[in-house]
Phi, psi and omega in degrees: 000139177280314192223131167248126180261120184258120182230124170261124183248138170214107174059031181229042187297328182289323173288327178293320179303309180293322178300309180295322171304317183294317178302305182297334182281335191252331182261108183231345188271353187226160181272114177214164177237152170251119179243125180244129176249115178261125183278058175054054178293125178300333182271113185270013179304337185291341173300328175296322179297326175299322177293312188288321184250082184288340178271001175263139180272110173258138178233130184250105185280151186278348184207148185264103178254015173106172181296312178302311177303312176304315180295317179304318182290319182293322175300320179295340175262008188252174189222000185282157173293328180237146177248118179252108173274123185232130176283154184296339188266013174267144178232118174291129180254340175203196178257021186294343179301330178297334177296334176297317180305302181302320179299309188291325178303327186273348180216107187289346182285345190269119181269333180204157174201168178201183181235220183256147169260128178256148178275186178302342178260010182061032176255146174304130177251159181301122180208008175212160180194176167279162177295147187309138180217182182308309182303311183295316180291325175289327171305312187286324178304315180262356184061033185236124170088002180291309177308312178300315178303318181294320177297323181298320177301315184279350171269012174308124185302338177289343169271312187269342181296169178295326176254115181273118176245147178299144176216159186272139180230174174265324184200151175245157160300142187281017182287330177209123185198124174260129182226143170293134177302317189289327175289320172310311186292319185296321177264015174061035175057207187281151172286112183279000168286349182258112182287315182199134187064139187083350182289333177289317177297314183303304184302322186281335170296314176297318177298320182290319185292337175278003166099013183258160179256160178230125189243147167254124173257102185288344177283349176265135185210147172221161181261139187235127174263099196289135172054048184297333184264007179226037181276340184282169182297317176295323182293327171297316180299316182301317184298308183295327181293309182288325176304305184282328176302317181274347163295319177294318178294323177300310182298322179297322184291310194247339178264148170284167190297326185294313178304306189287329180288321176305304185301317183295318176304315181294326171293317169311309179297312185304314185279336164295318176299312183298321173304311176299319184277344185311310179302344182253010179259112182298324181309330185254020179303133182083347179237020191296323183288321179293312181292328171306308186296323181294318176301317184292318178307302182300311183300322180296324180296300185306324177286319193239343184269125177073143174280152184296000000 
């Protein structure tokens, strides 16, 4: 079999329904299988999808061990030469994903690739970057310059020009990512110590360190309904907690002590400044209490989680 489409679900069965329909409506020229691993969702609406999509393989896990763990489980049940990781809130709008397969078939040095994620207005959204470094982390620590840096990424002439050309990146968001199975096996899949967020950066760091390239094909696109599983107030708390918890884990795993200590200290300073300035920030009017909770969650992690 050429392609295994891997989807890890948690409480997003309505998006998953549309995602599977869009795959089946747009992919006809290749031999593929769809494998869904449900991470013990409290919302059991997914049970109905197993009845609706009889040719999709559903696996219902007894415990939610995170996105990476769910992917690793589903991959073990798959048979494809290539693995396409797809979030449930992805919608295929054409068959351009096939171009990813053809691109990788023609160059064995490419370990992974993806295309563009489009927002609800069909505009390119942030989904790739360089590996975290001093500049990027300082922008995030102080909340200054992040938006401009993302705009600069998306203004790449290979995306915006009349001719869209493939270009190399360090990593993609795991919402849509094609990986060679043998490469996935070589790097031993996802690090299951990472429950949520940064597992995509980590696995692509391992792929690059193993000598493979990662490419973006801007002529390939899907629609993405961003963070569909974390839109509630409680969901946003979970997002900030795991995003920064696993940023710390990633830094401890891949950065030296001087680099990670410097970045960590600046996050502490940056979030103390944010807390002091919060009452004066008009953009958070009416949401000051919620933002303060987020800031305290993050500050607590940088102060007390992991040794320097």
